[in-house]
N, C-alpha and C positions, 0 to 999 in steps of 0.2 A: 751227268755232274759237270761242272764246268771245268776246263782244261786246268786252271790254276788249282782248283781243289783237288783234282787228280795227283797234281804235282806235289801238295801239300802231304796228300796219305802215301804219296810214294816215300818220300821224306820220312815220313813218321813210322812205314813199315820198315823201312831198311834201318832207322836207328834204334827200333824196340827189336829187331831181329824175327820179326811176323812175317815168315816165308809165306803163308797162305795170302794174308793181306798183300804183300809185296806181288806176288804173280797175279791175283784178281786186279790189281791195280795198273800193272804193264799191260795185262791184256785188254783191259778198258781202252788203254792209250792205243794200244795196236788197233783197237775196233774204231776208236776216232779218227786216227790219222787215215784208215782207209776208207772212211766215211768220207774225209776230206779228198780222197784220190791221191793222197801223198804216199803210194805204195812202197818207194824206196824207205821212206824212213820206219813204217809200219814194217817191213822185212828186217831191218837192223834192230829195231826194238823185239822183236820175234826171236832172232838169233841171240840176242842178250839174255831174254828170257829162257831160253833152253839151257842157260848155264846155271840157272838156280836150281839147286837141289830140290827134288819132290819132297823130303822128310822135313818136318818142321817141328821146332819148338817155340813155344811160346812164353813170354816172361810170367804170366800167370800159373803156367804149368796145367791149364785147362785144356780139355780138348775140344777142338772146334772142327765144326764140319764145314763142307765146301759150299752151303746153300744149295746145293743140287737136291737135298733130301725133301725140301720142300716145294720142290717142283715136279710136276707131271709133263711130260714133252708128248704132245699128241701131233701124229701126221696130219695136216690139214687136208679135208677132202672136200668140203663144201665150198662152193663158188657163189659169187654174188648173183649170178644167173640163176642158181636153184632157189633162191629165196624170194619171196613176195614182201616187199617192203613200200613202205610210203614213199612218196616223191621227195620231201624235204630228207630223209634218212638215206636213201640212194644216193641224190645229189652230195650230200654232205661227205657220204663214205668215199665216193669216187674222187673228190676233191682232196680229201685225206692221202689216198693212195696216190694221186699223180702228186702231190706234194712230197711223199716219201721216196718216190721213184726219180724225181727230177730234185732231188734234196741238193745235188751240186750247185744248180742253177741258182736256187734260194740263197745258198751260203754265199755265191761269188757276189751277190748283192746285199750281204751283211743279216741275211734272216735265215730262220731255222724252220724247218717245216713242222706243222703241228704233229703231236705225238701222244697226247691225253685225251682219253674218250671215257665218258660215262655214259652208260644205259641204263635205261630206266622204265619199268612197265612190270605188267603182271607175269606172273610165271607162264612158261610153255609158250613164249610168242617170238622168239628167234635171238634172244640177245647173246646167248652162246653160239648160236650158228652164224652170226654176224661177226662176231671177233674172228671165228674159225675162217671166215670167208676172207677175212682181210689179210690174216696171215697166209692164206693161199694165195691171193692176189699178189702179194708183195713175195712171195717166195721166202718166208722166214720161219723160223720154227716156232710153234704154238706152244708156249710155255703157260701151263695151268697152276696156280698157286694152289698148293694143298695145305687146308687150316689145320688138318690133323697132326701134321709135322711142324707146323709153325706156332701154334699157340702152345706156351709152356705154364705151367702150375707155381713156378717159384717166381719170385720178384726179380725183375729185368731179364728173364729168361725169353720171353717173347722178342722183346726188343734187340737181343743180341741173334737171335734166329732172323729177325728182319733183316738185320744190317747184313748179315751172311747172304741171304737171298737176293738183295739188291746188288749187293758187289759181285755176285754171280752172273745176275742180269745183265750188267754193265760190259761184261767181257766179250759181247757178241751182239749183233743185230739180231732182234727178235720182236715176236709179240707176246708182251706177259699180262696174261687174263687173269683176273681176281672175280670170280662169281661170288654172289651173296657179299658184296664188299660192306653191306651194312654189319656183319658180323666182326671186323675191325674198325669200321670208319664211324662208329657210332657218334651220337651227339654228345659232346664233354661237358654240356650244362645239366645232363639228366642226373638228379639227386641220386638216383638209385646205383647208378655206376660208382666203382670203386676208382681210386687215385690211380691202380695200376693200369686200367683201359685207357685213362685220361693220358698217361704217359705213352701209352703205345701209340693212342691216335695221333699226338704230337710229333713223335718219331716217325710214325709212318708219312704224315703230310711232309716231313723234311726231305725224308728219302724220295717220295714222288717229286719233289721240286728240283732234286739235284740228278734225276735220271737224264742222260742223254738224249737228244732227239733221235738217234736210231734205234732205242727203245721203244717201241709203240706201247702203250699202256692203256688196257681197256679194262674198265672196272663195272661191272653189271649189279643191280639191285631191284628186289622187287618192291622194297620198302623205302622209297626215297625221302619219305618224311622222316626216316630214324637217321638218316647222315648228319654229321656234323657240318654244321653252316660253311666251316673254311673248307670243307672237302670240295663244295661245289666250284670255288676260285680256282682249286688247282687243274681243273679240266677245261680245255679248250674249246671241246667239242661236247654239248650235252643232248643227247638223242633220246627221243621219246619213243619206247616200242610199244604201241599200244595193241589191244586187242583187235583180231581183223574183223572189219565189217562182212556184210554180205558179199559184196563184189571180190573182194579180197580172198575171203574164203573161196568162191566158185573159182578163181584163177590158180588159187593152191590146188585143190582137188584134181581139176584139169591136167595141171601138171604132172601130179602124181599118178594118174591113171593112163596118162597117155601111151605108156609101153605095154599096158596090159592087154593080153588077147581079148578079143570082142568088147573092148572098151567103148566102141562106138555105141554099143547098146545100152550104154549107162549115162544118165544125165547129170553130170557134176554139181548143175544147178538144184537140181531134185535133192541131191545128197545134202547139200548145203542148207538147204530149206530145213530138212528134216532134223539136221543135227543142230540148227540153231545157233546160239552165240558160244561156240567154242573156241579154244585156242589151237594155235597151229600143231600143237604137240598132241592134244587130244583127237583133233582130225587125223593126223598121222596114223595115231594107233587104231583108231577106226578102220582106217584105209587097209593097214597093215593085217589086221584080223580077218577082213575079206578076202585079201589077197592070200594069205595062208591057206583058208579053207579052200579057195580055188584052187591052188597049186595041188594041195591034197586030195582033192577030189578027181583029179587026172581026167577031166572032160566030162564026168558023169553028172556034173551039175552044172546050171547056166548061171553065168555071172549076174544077172538082174535079179533071179532068184536068191542068190546068197546075200546080194546087195538088200533087197527086202527083208531078210531075215534077221540081218544084223542090224537095220533100222528098228525092227519092232524090239529087238533086245535092247536096243538103245535106252529106252524109256525105264528099263529097270535097273540101269547101273547106279552105283552107290556115290553119292555127290558128297561135296564139303559140308562140315558139319554145320549146325544151328545150336548153340548153348550147348554143345557137348554132345548133343543127339545126332547121330549120323541117319540118314534117311536113304531109303531106296524106293523110287517109284515103280512098284512092280504092279499095281491094280490096271494101270491103262495098257500093259503089255499085251497082245493078243496070244494066243495059245500057239498059233502057226503063222508062218509067213504065207502060208499057201490055202488060206482057208477062205478065198474069194475077195471080193470088193471090200466088206465090212472090216475084215482082219486089214486090209490095206488102208482102209480110213483109221482105224483105229492107231496103225503103227505111224501114219502121218500126224495123227494128234498126239501120241506118245512121244515121238520124238521132238516135235517143235516144241511142245511145253516143259518137257522134261531139260532142254538144252537152253530155253529161253528162260527158264526162272530157276535154273539148277546151280547159280552162282551165289549163293549167300554168302556173308561175312567178309565180301572181300572191301577193303579201303578205297577210297578215293585217293587218288595221288595229287598231293598240292600243286 
C-alpha cells in the first residue's frame, strides 16, 4: 500500500475507534520505515503503538479477526539449489531475490523491487517449492493462505476476511503465497459465476495492487486459462513451471539418490527412462517408496533389486481418469522383479508405456 493510503487508513481507524485497524496500519508504517532504513522513526512509531490498548470495540459491534486465522506460517526449508529449474525461471527468480535484498539501492533511485509473481504449470512440478525457496533465500516468513478460513458463505464475508488478511500481511516483510489461485482469481466474464465471486475478484485485485514491495506475493495455478484477464497485469513476473523433460528428470533423480548407500549401483538415467513422463512430485514419491523399503530391509536386500521391483509395480499404478473411468494398467506388470531377463524386459516396457501414456485429460495451457 502506498504511504499516502496508509496515512488515510490511520486517520480513518483513529476517527472510528477501530483499534485493530489502527494497530495493523501503524505496524505497516513501521515495516515501511524499516524497509527505508528509517529505524529511528520506526522505533518511535513502535513505542507509540505500544500505548494502544489491545482490547477493541468497533462501531458496528461485529467481531473482527486479525487476519492471522486465514494464514498458515511454514518454516521454509527448501532452497533454490534443491530445485531443478529451467534457466529462465532460475535467472528471473535470482533477479527477484537480488532486487529484494538490495531494495535500499533501488529506492534511493526512486524505484521499488518487483514483488508480485505468478507461477503457472501442471501440478507436481515445483510451484510451491519455488515459493518456499524464495522465502528461504530472503529469510522471510512463508505465509500460505488458507482458503477454508477465507471463503465465507454470506454476502460480503469473503471480502471482509480478505481485507483482514491483507491488513495482517502489510504488518511485516514476508512471502505471501496463494496456492490454487484460480479458486479466487476466476474470470469475471464467466456467465456461470455469481455476482459475489466477481466482487471478490475485484476486491482481491485492488488489495494486491496496494501491497507494499516488502511483501513478496506469489500466486500459483494449475489452470491459467481460468484466471481473470486483469489478474495477469497485476504480476510483474509470470513464470512457466512446465513438466520436466528427460534430462531434468535425470538430474532430479541423481540429486535425490546421491546420499543413498550403494547409490552408485543405480542408474538415474535408467530410472528416468522407465518412469517416463512423470512430474517431480510423482518421481519423488517413487524414490521415497524405494528408499523406505531399503531402510526397512536393513541390508538384507540390495538396492538395484528394490528399484527393479518398484519399476515393475509402477506399470500397475492407478492413473488419472478418462471420462470418469479409473484405469490401472496391471496386465503388463510381471509377477516378480527377480524372474530373469524376461521380467526385466516386461518391467521396462510397462514402466515406459504406463508413464508415457498415463497422463490423459490434461489441458494444454494457453
